[in-house]
N, C-alpha and C positions, 0 to 999 in steps of 0.2 A: 418809237414807243415799244416798251418791252411786252412780252407775252403776259406777264403778271399784271401789268397795268391794263391790258386789254380785257383780262378776265374780270377785273373789278368794275369796268364800265358797264352801265346798264344797256342792254340791247333795246333799241327802239323799233317798234313795229309801225310800218307805214299803214295807211288806210287799206291798201290792197292786201298786205300780209295779214292784217287783222281780219279782214273779210274772209280770207282763206282759212285762217285759224279757227274762226267761229262758224265756218260754213254758211256764211251769209252772202247774199247776192247783190246788195245795194248799199250805198253809203247811207241812204235814208234809214235802213234797218239798224245801223249803228247809232244814228241820232235818236231813233225811237227807243232803242235799248238804254241809251244814256238818260233819256227823259223818264222812262218807266222805272228804271232801277237805279236809285241814288247810290248804291254801293258799287256800281260799275266804274272802273277807273276813268278818270278824266284825262283827256289828251294833253300833251305838252307841246309848246311851240318849239319847233326845231329848225329854225332858219328864218325864212321870210315870214311875214305875218300870216300868210296863207298856208304855211307848211306845218302840219301837226303830226304827232306820233304818240304812241302809247308805250309805256315801259313794259317790256315783256314780263318781268317778274310780277308787276301789279296785275296784269291780265291773268296770269296763271294763278295768283292768289285768289282772285275773284272766281275763277273757274273751280278752284278747290273748295270754295264755300257753297257752291251750288249743290243742292241735295241730289243724291243718286236716285235714279228712276229705273224701275223694272217694269217693262211694258211687254204685253203680248199684243197680238193684233186687235183683240176686242177692247183692250184698254185705250189704244190709240183712237179707235172709232168713237168710244164714249167721250174722250177728251175733245175730239173734233165737234161732236154734237153739242157738248156744253159750251164750247167756244162760239158756236153759231146761234145758240138760243137767245142771247140778249138782243142781237140784231133782229131776229125773227119776232121777238116779243114787242118790239117797238113798231113793227109794221113797215120798216124802212127798206126792206130788201127789194131791190129791183125798181123802186120808185125814184123818179127824178124830180127835182124841185122846179 
């Protein structure tokens, strides 16, 4: 295969490389992202029925659509408080069924 042909082929990201790229720790976090954000690229089957990957270009396009964020320490604290409020409002924190 020539170098030109290699350049035209889309690069496929494996689960592990996608986790590293997005600074995620678990496969479940990727599944959650796919469920929450319909614009997140869908995986492609790349071999056996259990082998999937993401096209690098599609992942970077998605990243480029994300809004830029400017945070200082206080902004991060406020965002965390807001993220915790819905759970606290339901009274379900620390309770078991």
